[in-house]
All heavy atoms as an XYZ file, in Angstrom:
829
protein
N      48.494     97.294   -110.575
C      48.831     98.679   -110.280
C      47.662     99.571   -110.642
O      47.114     99.457   -111.753
C      50.095     99.071   -111.083
C      50.555    100.478   -110.763
S      52.167    100.741   -111.502
C      51.709    101.499   -113.034
N      47.279    100.451   -109.794
C      46.159    101.308   -110.035
C      46.700    102.635   -110.560
O      47.594    103.245   -109.959
C      45.389    101.574   -108.693
C      44.267    102.561   -108.940
C      44.850    100.278   -108.150
N      46.171    103.088   -111.693
C      46.592    104.327   -112.261
C      45.884    105.478   -111.547
O      44.751    105.363   -111.166
C      46.268    104.379   -113.740
N      46.619    106.584   -111.314
C      45.989    107.736   -110.673
C      45.156    108.457   -111.748
O      45.495    108.429   -112.910
C      47.024    108.664   -110.055
O      47.773    109.274   -111.058
N      44.125    109.096   -111.309
C      43.232    109.735   -112.247
C      42.873    111.108   -111.718
O      42.430    111.246   -110.575
C      41.979    108.897   -112.408
C      41.020    109.245   -113.521
C      41.727    109.150   -114.850
C      39.858    108.266   -113.531
N      43.105    112.118   -112.491
C      42.775    113.480   -112.101
C      41.294    113.730   -112.430
O      40.857    113.641   -113.568
C      43.635    114.456   -112.913
C      43.413    115.918   -112.500
O      42.552    116.172   -111.627
O      44.112    116.774   -113.053
N      40.503    114.024   -111.432
C      39.061    114.194   -111.568
C      38.769    115.348   -112.529
O      37.799    115.319   -113.278
C      38.407    114.461   -110.187
C      38.516    113.245   -109.362
C      36.943    114.884   -110.383
C      38.028    113.367   -107.935
N      39.650    116.357   -112.613
C      39.429    117.497   -113.476
C      39.495    117.119   -114.967
O      39.003    117.843   -115.813
C      40.443    118.583   -113.165
C      40.345    119.148   -111.761
S      38.692    119.723   -111.337
C      38.611    121.181   -112.321
N      40.077    115.998   -115.298
C      40.190    115.594   -116.711
C      39.035    114.734   -117.138
O      39.005    114.312   -118.269
C      41.510    114.858   -116.978
O      41.509    113.642   -116.225
C      42.714    115.690   -116.648
N      38.126    114.425   -116.250
C      37.017    113.571   -116.577
C      35.876    114.372   -117.264
O      35.555    115.464   -116.883
C      36.447    112.866   -115.383
C      37.402    111.863   -114.717
C      36.729    111.263   -113.494
C      37.827    110.791   -115.667
N      35.327    113.760   -118.288
C      34.167    114.341   -118.923
C      32.883    113.750   -118.334
O      32.873    113.164   -117.234
N      31.797    113.793   -119.101
C      30.532    113.232   -118.655
C      30.657    111.716   -118.491
O      31.317    111.065   -119.262
C      29.434    113.547   -119.655
C      28.985    114.993   -119.656
C      27.792    115.162   -120.570
C      27.293    116.590   -120.479
N      26.143    116.770   -121.303
N      30.024    111.216   -117.521
C      29.979    109.758   -117.291
C      31.281    109.176   -116.826
O      31.477    107.984   -116.903
N      32.228    110.024   -116.364
C      33.491    109.501   -115.859
C      34.495    109.131   -116.924
O      35.512    108.576   -116.618
N      34.181    109.433   -118.208
C      35.107    109.130   -119.248
C      36.119    110.269   -119.413
O      35.811    111.415   -119.101
C      34.385    108.905   -120.583
C      33.483    107.682   -120.556
C      32.806    107.460   -121.853
C      31.938    106.233   -121.772
N      31.206    105.988   -122.999
N      37.311    109.931   -119.909
C      38.342    110.963   -120.092
C      37.849    112.021   -121.090
O      37.214    111.711   -122.078
C      39.638    110.285   -120.598
N      38.175    113.266   -120.772
C      37.841    114.365   -121.654
C      38.566    114.238   -122.990
O      39.645    113.655   -123.060
C      38.162    115.710   -120.979
N      38.019    114.816   -124.038
C      38.560    114.645   -125.403
C      39.974    115.271   -125.534
O      40.776    114.792   -126.293
C      37.643    115.303   -126.395
N      40.249    116.329   -124.742
C      41.567    116.989   -124.898
C      42.664    116.350   -124.018
O      43.778    116.821   -123.985
C      41.458    118.463   -124.592
C      41.000    118.746   -123.164
O      40.632    117.788   -122.433
N      41.043    119.987   -122.759
N      42.327    115.290   -123.319
C      43.315    114.625   -122.469
C      44.164    113.688   -123.334
O      43.636    112.819   -124.053
C      42.614    113.766   -121.400
O      41.739    114.595   -120.652
C      43.626    113.116   -120.497
N      45.495    113.874   -123.331
C      46.339    113.020   -124.161
C      46.341    111.578   -123.662
O      46.266    111.329   -122.460
C      47.720    113.637   -124.058
C      47.693    114.443   -122.790
C      46.269    114.852   -122.565
N      46.426    110.654   -124.588
C      46.534    109.254   -124.238
C      47.969    109.018   -123.701
O      48.910    109.670   -124.148
C      46.313    108.379   -125.472
C      44.880    108.438   -125.985
C      43.891    107.839   -124.998
O      44.210    106.810   -124.362
O      42.798    108.391   -124.884
N      48.131    108.077   -122.783
C      49.456    107.777   -122.240
C      50.480    107.436   -123.364
O      51.604    107.878   -123.283
C      49.248    106.593   -121.351
C      47.810    106.702   -120.907
C      47.111    107.281   -122.073
N      50.059    106.727   -124.392
C      50.996    106.386   -125.466
C      51.475    107.627   -126.204
O      52.608    107.706   -126.652
C      50.318    105.425   -126.441
N      50.612    108.681   -126.293
C      51.022    109.919   -126.958
C      52.114    110.627   -126.189
O      52.953    111.309   -126.767
C      49.818    110.846   -127.104
C      48.784    110.325   -128.087
O      49.160    109.500   -128.929
O      47.612    110.735   -127.988
N      52.095    110.494   -124.873
C      53.083    111.143   -124.065
C      54.460    110.515   -124.222
O      55.478    111.123   -123.939
C      52.715    111.114   -122.605
C      51.396    111.851   -122.232
C      51.042    111.595   -120.767
C      51.535    113.317   -122.511
N      54.490    109.273   -124.734
C      55.763    108.576   -124.880
C      56.311    108.584   -126.323
O      57.298    107.942   -126.614
C      55.585    107.125   -124.392
C      55.229    106.960   -122.953
C      54.985    105.504   -122.632
C      56.318    107.532   -122.055
N      55.643    109.281   -127.188
C      56.056    109.339   -128.583
C      57.450    109.894   -128.680
O      57.902    110.704   -127.869
C      55.118    110.238   -129.404
C      53.837    109.533   -129.769
C      53.133    110.284   -130.852
N      51.978    109.527   -131.255
C      50.851    110.089   -131.649
N      50.750    111.375   -131.734
N      49.840    109.329   -131.952
N      58.160    109.501   -129.732
C      59.561    109.895   -129.902
C      59.764    111.426   -129.888
O      60.646    111.918   -129.235
C      60.042    109.328   -131.250
C      61.496    109.565   -131.525
C      62.464    108.856   -130.582
O      62.076    107.807   -130.060
O      63.562    109.344   -130.405
N      58.886    112.174   -130.564
C      59.089    113.601   -130.612
C      58.941    114.272   -129.277
O      59.423    115.362   -129.050
C      58.195    114.288   -131.683
C      56.699    114.192   -131.399
C      56.051    112.959   -132.032
O      56.720    112.080   -132.497
O      54.806    112.960   -132.016
N      58.223    113.639   -128.349
C      58.034    114.222   -127.037
C      59.173    113.842   -126.115
O      59.280    114.372   -124.994
C      56.724    113.710   -126.394
C      55.513    114.280   -127.137
O      55.603    115.366   -127.671
N      54.449    113.529   -127.166
N      60.035    112.903   -126.497
C      61.056    112.391   -125.581
C      62.486    112.699   -126.036
O      63.427    112.159   -125.529
C      60.856    110.907   -125.393
N      62.647    113.528   -127.060
C      63.974    113.778   -127.610
C      64.798    114.725   -126.676
O      64.270    115.648   -126.107
C      63.879    114.416   -128.948
C      63.485    113.444   -130.033
C      63.617    114.060   -131.392
C      63.253    113.008   -132.427
N      63.262    113.566   -133.784
N      66.047    114.364   -126.592
C      67.020    115.246   -125.894
C      67.840    115.871   -127.008
O      68.460    115.162   -127.836
C      67.887    114.439   -124.913
C      68.993    115.321   -124.348
C      67.096    113.821   -123.835
N      67.862    117.146   -127.074
C      68.526    117.897   -128.135
C      70.040    117.860   -127.902
O      70.495    118.014   -126.764
C      68.033    119.348   -128.176
C      68.726    120.145   -129.250
C      66.549    119.383   -128.405
N      70.800    117.673   -128.967
C      72.249    117.674   -128.964
C      72.830    116.811   -127.819
O      73.527    117.285   -126.943
C      72.803    119.100   -128.885
C      74.244    119.183   -129.248
O      74.820    118.238   -129.794
O      74.853    120.238   -128.938
N      72.521    115.552   -127.891
C      72.889    114.610   -126.840
C      74.397    114.526   -126.571
O      74.839    114.392   -125.452
C      72.372    113.209   -127.171
C      70.883    113.110   -127.195
C      70.410    111.754   -127.693
N      68.979    111.732   -127.606
C      68.304    110.599   -127.599
N      68.910    109.435   -127.702
N      66.987    110.633   -127.510
N      75.150    114.619   -127.640
C      76.616    114.451   -127.463
C      77.231    115.594   -126.725
O      78.375    115.502   -126.257
C      77.264    114.274   -128.837
C      76.958    112.865   -129.368
C      77.892    112.485   -130.516
N      77.488    111.194   -131.030
C      77.037    110.981   -132.228
N      76.898    111.969   -133.106
N      76.712    109.777   -132.632
N      76.555    116.733   -126.655
C      77.068    117.845   -125.833
C      76.936    117.520   -124.365
O      77.694    118.044   -123.548
C      76.317    119.134   -126.135
N      76.014    116.632   -124.037
C      75.843    116.233   -122.640
C      76.841    115.117   -122.295
O      77.553    115.214   -121.295
C      74.416    115.730   -122.400
C      73.403    116.847   -122.637
C      74.243    115.139   -120.984
C      71.959    116.438   -122.634
N      76.925    114.092   -123.135
C      77.859    113.012   -122.928
C      78.094    112.243   -124.261
O      77.132    112.084   -125.005
C      77.396    112.019   -121.829
C      78.480    111.034   -121.486
C      76.105    111.345   -122.194
C      78.186    110.179   -120.250
N      79.304    111.899   -124.497
C      79.632    111.091   -125.686
C      80.083    109.721   -125.171
O      81.171    109.572   -124.613
C      80.725    111.710   -126.506
O      81.152    110.825   -127.522
N      79.243    108.737   -125.402
C      79.566    107.401   -124.919
C      80.797    106.851   -125.670
O      81.620    106.145   -125.077
C      78.374    106.466   -125.137
C      78.146    105.531   -124.002
C      76.874    104.714   -124.074
N      76.768    103.922   -125.252
C      75.765    103.927   -126.074
N      74.717    104.683   -125.832
N      75.740    103.154   -127.148
N      80.938    107.184   -126.915
C      82.114    106.739   -127.684
C      83.396    107.257   -127.060
O      84.377    106.496   -126.928
C      82.035    107.194   -129.138
C      81.117    106.363   -129.945
C      81.219    106.779   -131.414
N      80.097    106.222   -132.140
C      79.586    106.742   -133.238
N      80.082    107.839   -133.733
N      78.577    106.179   -133.833
N      83.465    108.552   -126.734
C      84.635    109.124   -126.132
C      84.910    108.498   -124.771
O      86.040    108.245   -124.431
C      84.536    110.636   -126.021
C      84.883    111.335   -127.324
C      84.931    112.790   -127.147
N      83.597    113.285   -127.468
C      83.096    114.414   -127.145
N      83.811    115.287   -126.452
N      81.882    114.786   -127.474
N      83.822    108.264   -124.038
C      83.982    107.673   -122.728
C      84.520    106.257   -122.810
O      85.431    105.856   -122.047
C      82.642    107.681   -121.995
C      82.603    107.502   -120.503
C      83.504    108.450   -119.774
C      81.167    107.620   -119.982
N      84.014    105.467   -123.762
C      84.469    104.085   -123.928
C      85.932    104.083   -124.395
O      86.762    103.239   -123.976
C      83.595    103.349   -124.923
C      82.204    102.959   -124.396
C      81.319    102.466   -125.505
C      82.306    101.935   -123.281
N      86.316    105.029   -125.261
C      87.683    105.099   -125.709
C      88.615    105.442   -124.545
O      89.695    104.848   -124.408
C      87.816    106.163   -126.800
N      88.180    106.333   -123.672
C      88.976    106.690   -122.511
C      89.081    105.484   -121.565
O      90.131    105.282   -120.950
C      88.387    107.891   -121.775
N      88.018    104.732   -121.396
C      88.061    103.554   -120.571
C      89.015    102.487   -121.131
O      89.757    101.833   -120.371
C      86.643    102.945   -120.393
C      85.712    103.713   -119.464
C      84.316    103.186   -119.557
C      86.216    103.701   -118.024
N      89.030    102.372   -122.454
C      89.951    101.403   -123.086
C      91.403    101.849   -122.821
O      92.269    101.005   -122.555
C      89.687    101.328   -124.600
C      88.482    100.519   -124.918
O      87.994     99.749   -124.087
O      87.953    100.683   -126.076
N      91.646    103.128   -122.919
C      92.974    103.656   -122.637
C      93.417    103.382   -121.192
O      94.531    102.993   -120.964
C      93.007    105.157   -122.938
C      94.367    105.757   -122.845
C      94.344    107.264   -123.198
O      93.696    107.649   -124.157
O      95.006    108.026   -122.426
N      92.499    103.571   -120.274
C      92.808    103.264   -118.863
C      93.135    101.777   -118.702
O      94.068    101.444   -118.000
C      91.622    103.701   -117.954
C      91.538    105.232   -117.896
C      91.768    103.119   -116.567
C      90.279    105.749   -117.193
N      92.359    100.948   -119.351
C      92.580     99.489   -119.255
C      93.972     99.133   -119.805
O      94.600     98.201   -119.254
C      91.484     98.739   -119.989
N      94.407     99.799   -120.837
C      95.723     99.533   -121.429
C      96.841    100.037   -120.511
O      97.893     99.414   -120.438
C      95.826    100.118   -122.808
C      94.987     99.434   -123.838
C      95.002    100.134   -125.167
O      95.794    101.114   -125.357
O      94.195     99.755   -126.058
N      96.652    101.197   -119.895
C      97.678    101.851   -119.114
C      97.849    101.242   -117.718
O      98.939    101.203   -117.213
C      97.384    103.326   -118.953
C      98.172    104.208   -119.823
C      97.909    105.641   -119.483
N      96.496    105.843   -119.137
C      95.964    106.991   -118.871
N      96.706    108.073   -118.820
N      94.696    107.116   -118.596
N      96.744    100.837   -117.126
C      96.762    100.400   -115.718
C      96.393     98.930   -115.618
O      95.336     98.523   -116.176
C      95.811    101.186   -114.860
C      96.080    102.652   -114.841
N      97.112    103.231   -114.154
C      95.433    103.691   -115.450
C      97.117    104.533   -114.323
N      96.116    104.859   -115.125
N      97.168     98.149   -114.883
C      96.707     96.744   -114.634
C      95.517     96.780   -113.690
O      95.329     97.759   -112.944
C      97.959     96.113   -113.989
C      98.683     97.241   -113.391
C      98.429     98.427   -114.248
N      94.697     95.712   -113.692
C      93.563     95.689   -112.743
C      94.041     95.881   -111.337
O      95.074     95.353   -110.903
C      92.985     94.317   -112.937
C      93.410     93.909   -114.318
C      94.744     94.545   -114.534
N      93.330     96.720   -110.592
C      93.703     96.975   -109.207
C      93.265     98.389   -108.820
O      92.524     99.073   -109.497
N      93.778     98.872   -107.680
C      93.377    100.163   -107.116
C      93.646    101.333   -108.068
O      92.808    102.236   -108.206
C      94.177    100.276   -105.857
C      94.556     98.901   -105.474
C      94.682     98.152   -106.778
N      94.767    101.347   -108.770
C      95.093    102.445   -109.677
C      94.078    102.540   -110.807
O      93.643    103.610   -111.199
C      96.531    102.317   -110.205
N      93.743    101.368   -111.372
C      92.768    101.329   -112.449
C      91.386    101.786   -111.989
O      90.722    102.565   -112.639
C      92.678     99.935   -113.033
C      91.832     99.872   -114.318
C      91.679     98.456   -114.837
O      91.145     97.600   -114.112
N      92.170     98.204   -116.019
N      90.988    101.296   -110.815
C      89.672    101.708   -110.271
C      89.627    103.209   -110.018
O      88.614    103.849   -110.324
C      89.396    100.935   -108.988
C      88.882     99.529   -109.220
C      88.340     98.893   -107.955
N      89.344     98.778   -106.890
C      90.173     97.769   -106.762
N      90.157     96.791   -107.628
N      91.016     97.711   -105.760
N      90.710    103.750   -109.498
C      90.762    105.182   -109.235
C      90.623    105.999   -110.535
O      89.930    107.012   -110.604
C      92.032    105.579   -108.517
O      92.060    105.044   -107.239
N      91.343    105.546   -111.579
C      91.290    106.239   -112.847
C      89.890    106.169   -113.462
O      89.368    107.168   -114.001
C      92.319    105.660   -113.803
N      89.253    105.004   -113.377
C      87.909    104.851   -113.935
C      86.923    105.716   -113.125
O      86.086    106.417   -113.695
C      87.469    103.361   -113.884
C      85.969    103.202   -114.165
C      88.275    102.536   -114.890
N      87.061    105.709   -111.826
C      86.165    106.524   -111.000
C      86.315    108.011   -111.329
O      85.337    108.731   -111.446
C      86.405    106.260   -109.517
C      85.522    107.001   -108.528
C      84.060    106.623   -108.741
C      85.959    106.674   -107.122
N      87.564    108.456   -111.470
C      87.810    109.872   -111.796
C      87.181    110.227   -113.167
O      86.575    111.275   -113.307
C      89.311    110.111   -111.846
C      89.691    111.556   -112.108
C      91.179    111.764   -112.083
O      91.902    111.014   -111.409
O      91.636    112.689   -112.791
N      87.325    109.301   -114.139
C      86.763    109.570   -115.443
C      85.235    109.626   -115.388
O      84.640    110.531   -115.962
C      87.155    108.410   -116.382
C      86.582    108.486   -117.814
C      87.104    109.659   -118.596
C      86.843    107.183   -118.545
N      84.622    108.695   -114.704
C      83.140    108.688   -114.640
C      82.609    109.859   -113.825
O      81.600    110.489   -114.234
C      82.650    107.386   -113.979
C      82.910    106.141   -114.851
C      82.460    104.881   -114.090
C      82.214    106.193   -116.182
N      83.303    110.260   -112.735
C      82.864    111.442   -112.018
C      83.007    112.700   -112.867
O      82.118    113.561   -112.822
C      83.715    111.622   -110.750
C      83.326    110.726   -109.613
C      84.208    111.035   -108.392
C      83.745    110.299   -107.175
N      84.558    110.629   -105.963
N      84.044    112.752   -113.646
C      84.231    113.913   -114.542
C      83.149    113.958   -115.610
O      82.645    115.068   -115.922
N      82.811    112.815   -116.200
C      81.740    112.797   -117.186
C      80.426    113.209   -116.604
O      79.659    113.945   -117.217
C      81.656    111.363   -117.793
N      80.128    112.739   -115.373
C      78.888    113.135   -114.690
C      78.873    114.637   -114.432
O      77.899    115.334   -114.710
C      78.735    112.348   -113.411
C      77.483    112.650   -112.564
C      76.201    112.313   -113.354
C      77.542    111.869   -111.249
N      79.984    115.134   -113.909
C      80.093    116.596   -113.611
C      79.942    117.438   -114.880
O      79.181    118.414   -114.875
C      81.411    116.849   -112.930
O      81.561    118.207   -112.654
N      80.638    117.056   -115.932
C      80.567    117.813   -117.175
C      79.159    117.754   -117.785
O      78.632    118.792   -118.249
C      81.561    117.262   -118.217
C      83.002    117.483   -117.821
O      83.283    118.256   -116.896
O      83.894    116.853   -118.446
N      78.523    116.587   -117.748
C      77.171    116.456   -118.244
C      76.171    117.272   -117.437
O      75.318    117.948   -118.008
N      76.329    117.257   -116.156
C      75.422    118.046   -115.302
C      75.630    119.544   -115.569
O      74.639    120.284   -115.530
C      75.633    117.713   -113.814
C      75.001    116.415   -113.421
C      75.147    116.189   -111.943
N      74.344    115.007   -111.569
C      74.518    114.380   -110.468
N      75.401    114.723   -109.560
N      73.744    113.329   -110.174
N      76.851    119.946   -115.809
C      77.095    121.375   -116.076
C      76.419    121.788   -117.380
O      75.831    122.900   -117.493
C      78.616    121.626   -116.190
N      76.435    120.922   -118.397
C      75.758    121.188   -119.649
C      74.254    121.247   -119.450
O      73.565    122.141   -119.990
C      76.120    120.142   -120.734
C      75.334    120.246   -122.005
C      75.552    121.557   -122.757
O      76.545    122.262   -122.534
O      74.686    121.882   -123.621
N      73.709    120.302   -118.699
C      72.262    120.305   -118.414
C      71.872    121.569   -117.672
O      70.870    122.230   -117.973
C      71.847    119.032   -117.625
C      70.390    119.122   -117.163
C      72.075    117.794   -118.475
N      72.682    121.988   -116.693
C      72.421    123.206   -115.910
C      72.459    124.417   -116.831
O      71.620    125.311   -116.746
C      73.401    123.329   -114.763
C      73.155    124.606   -113.966
C      74.200    124.760   -112.842
N      73.601    125.561   -111.811
C      72.942    125.152   -110.767
N      72.778    123.871   -110.586
N      72.425    125.969   -109.926
N      73.469    124.474   -117.720
C      73.578    125.595   -118.665
C      72.313    125.715   -119.517
O      71.761    126.801   -119.696
C      74.806    125.410   -119.547
C      75.055    126.587   -120.471
C      76.005    126.223   -121.614
N      75.465    125.246   -122.531
C      74.485    125.430   -123.438
N      73.916    126.592   -123.510
N      74.105    124.434   -124.217
N      71.827    124.564   -119.969
C      70.591    124.579   -120.775
C      69.390    125.084   -119.980
O      68.574    125.842   -120.476
C      70.296    123.162   -121.312
C      71.308    122.732   -122.323
C      71.019    121.295   -122.746
N      72.036    120.792   -123.667
C      71.857    119.787   -124.475
N      70.679    119.152   -124.501
N      72.829    119.410   -125.268
N      69.283    124.627   -118.740
C      68.184    125.031   -117.880
C      68.226    126.565   -117.641
O      67.226    127.250   -117.759
C      68.198    124.278   -116.566
C      67.116    124.674   -115.610
C      65.798    124.337   -115.933
C      67.365    125.358   -114.471
C      64.760    124.677   -115.065
C      66.327    125.734   -113.613
C      65.039    125.383   -113.894
N      69.418    127.041   -117.328
C      69.563    128.476   -117.071
C      69.366    129.317   -118.350
O      69.069    130.508   -118.259
C      70.935    128.744   -116.461
C      71.018    128.215   -115.027
C      72.406    128.282   -114.392
O      73.377    128.597   -115.134
O      72.519    128.044   -113.184
N      69.534    128.689   -119.510
C      69.302    129.376   -120.776
C      67.829    129.326   -121.161
O      67.455    129.871   -122.226
C      70.168    128.767   -121.866
N      67.002    128.690   -120.351
C      65.556    128.687   -120.597
C      64.933    127.372   -120.962
O      63.752    127.322   -121.322
N      65.662    126.283   -120.891
C      65.050    124.978   -121.147
C      63.962    124.679   -120.097
O      64.075    125.124   -118.950
C      66.118    123.849   -121.118
N      62.929    123.970   -120.499
C      61.878    123.642   -119.568
C      62.334    122.659   -118.507
O      63.351    121.970   -118.681
C      60.703    123.034   -120.323
O      61.024    121.755   -120.809
N      61.574    122.541   -117.471
C      61.901    121.563   -116.422
C      61.844    120.145   -116.943
O      62.684    119.291   -116.636
N      60.873    119.863   -117.851
C      60.742    118.557   -118.447
C      61.959    118.203   -119.317
O      62.519    117.133   -119.204
C      59.466    118.459   -119.315
O      58.350    118.785   -118.472
C      59.289    117.106   -119.925
N      62.405    119.180   -120.092
C      63.582    118.959   -120.939
C      64.841    118.769   -120.069
O      65.706    117.947   -120.389
C      63.785    120.136   -121.885
N      64.893    119.455   -118.948
C      66.019    119.344   -118.070
C      66.064    117.962   -117.416
O      67.103    117.325   -117.351
C      65.958    120.455   -116.977
O      65.976    121.693   -117.642
C      67.113    120.359   -116.004
N      64.921    117.479   -116.987
C      64.841    116.146   -116.357
C      65.190    115.060   -117.403
O      65.911    114.124   -117.103
C      63.447    115.900   -115.753
C      63.268    114.450   -115.341
C      63.258    116.810   -114.561
N      64.678    115.229   -118.629
C      65.022    114.260   -119.686
C      66.518    114.260   -119.959
O      67.117    113.192   -120.136
C      64.276    114.613   -120.958
C      62.859    114.199   -120.966
C      62.255    114.335   -122.378
N      60.867    114.042   -122.319
C      59.895    114.894   -122.640
N      60.199    116.086   -123.090
N      58.665    114.545   -122.556
N      67.151    115.436   -120.025
C      68.587    115.510   -120.261
C      69.386    114.883   -119.141
O      70.335    114.144   -119.359
C      68.984    116.957   -120.477
N      68.977    115.133   -117.891
C      69.685    114.538   -116.765
C      69.497    113.024   -116.759
O      70.459    112.274   -116.488
C      69.106    115.127   -115.459
C      69.795    114.640   -114.221
C      71.155    115.267   -113.957
O      71.427    116.376   -114.459
O      71.965    114.663   -113.226
N      68.292    112.548   -117.083
C      68.045    111.113   -117.155
C      68.869    110.493   -118.254
O      69.431    109.399   -118.104
C      66.558    110.844   -117.407
O      65.817    111.274   -116.307
N      68.945    111.183   -119.379
C      69.784    110.659   -120.503
C      71.248    110.523   -120.058
O      71.868    109.519   -120.330
C      69.673    111.619   -121.689
C      70.607    111.262   -122.809
C      70.339    110.192   -123.643
C      71.806    111.934   -123.008
C      71.195    109.825   -124.652
C      72.688    111.630   -123.992
C      72.383    110.546   -124.831
O      73.248    110.190   -125.832
N      71.748    111.525   -119.358
C      73.127    111.468   -118.865
C      73.346    110.237   -117.986
O      74.304    109.457   -118.225
C      73.461    112.757   -118.095
C      74.771    112.768   -117.322
C      75.944    112.660   -118.237
C      74.826    114.043   -116.468
N      72.507    110.052   -117.017
C      72.676    108.890   -116.107
C      72.491    107.580   -116.843
O      73.258    106.635   -116.630
C      71.704    109.045   -114.890
C      71.754    107.793   -114.033
C      72.056    110.265   -114.076
N      71.536    107.530   -117.765
C      71.321    106.271   -118.534
C      72.565    105.921   -119.326
O      72.950    104.766   -119.359
C      70.164    106.451   -119.504
C      68.809    106.461   -118.863
O      68.720    106.109   -117.669
O      67.828    106.822   -119.543
N      73.221    106.919   -119.921
C      74.424    106.654   -120.717
C      75.587    106.171   -119.818
O      76.342    105.286   -120.180
C      74.815    107.857   -121.524
C      73.804    108.265   -122.571
C      73.409    107.089   -123.480
O      74.230    106.507   -124.138
N      72.129    106.791   -123.480
N      75.697    106.780   -118.659
C      76.742    106.339   -117.720
C      76.507    104.897   -117.287
O      77.446    104.104   -117.222
C      76.814    107.280   -116.531
C      77.460    108.632   -116.801
C      77.245    109.572   -115.631
C      78.943    108.501   -117.129
N      75.259    104.555   -116.990
C      74.967    103.189   -116.611
C      75.251    102.235   -117.755
O      75.802    101.125   -117.538
C      73.476    103.079   -116.158
C      73.044    101.633   -115.996
C      73.286    103.831   -114.817
N      74.915    102.628   -118.972
C      75.196    101.749   -120.148
C      76.673    101.474   -120.307
O      77.094    100.397   -120.704
C      74.646    102.376   -121.385
C      73.154    102.315   -121.514
C      72.657    102.882   -122.782
N      72.945    101.945   -123.883
C      72.648    102.186   -125.148
N      72.078    103.338   -125.507
N      72.906    101.298   -126.088
N      77.502    102.489   -119.996
C      78.951    102.313   -120.102
C      79.474    101.345   -119.054
O      80.328    100.505   -119.350
C      79.667    103.678   -119.991
C      81.173    103.480   -119.767
C      79.428    104.507   -121.227
N      78.924    101.452   -117.861
C      79.398    100.616   -116.746
C      78.874     99.243   -116.999
O      79.531     98.235   -116.897
C      78.895    101.139   -115.413
C      79.235    100.177   -114.305
C      79.516    102.481   -115.133
């Protein structure tokens, strides 16, 4: 895989300029935090609700419908929280991270 390189970040001799962050620095924990994650989605509450559905409904169409409704609701509620944060002034990067966190948690549950 060839990495893209911005010509404007190059210093003398084609080497990266001193103020260009290293790729590893961009992935540091403090740069990737999503603030108040449970306000976006609580995996524990979602798993508890899924357990309740499993107890109430035998496997089949009714159970699938209940699970789908729960997951759609969690996605909708999470997106509403992410949107609220964006409209309150969160950066685009923070918004994308929060949306990615939401989807990652839903995938982990499934």
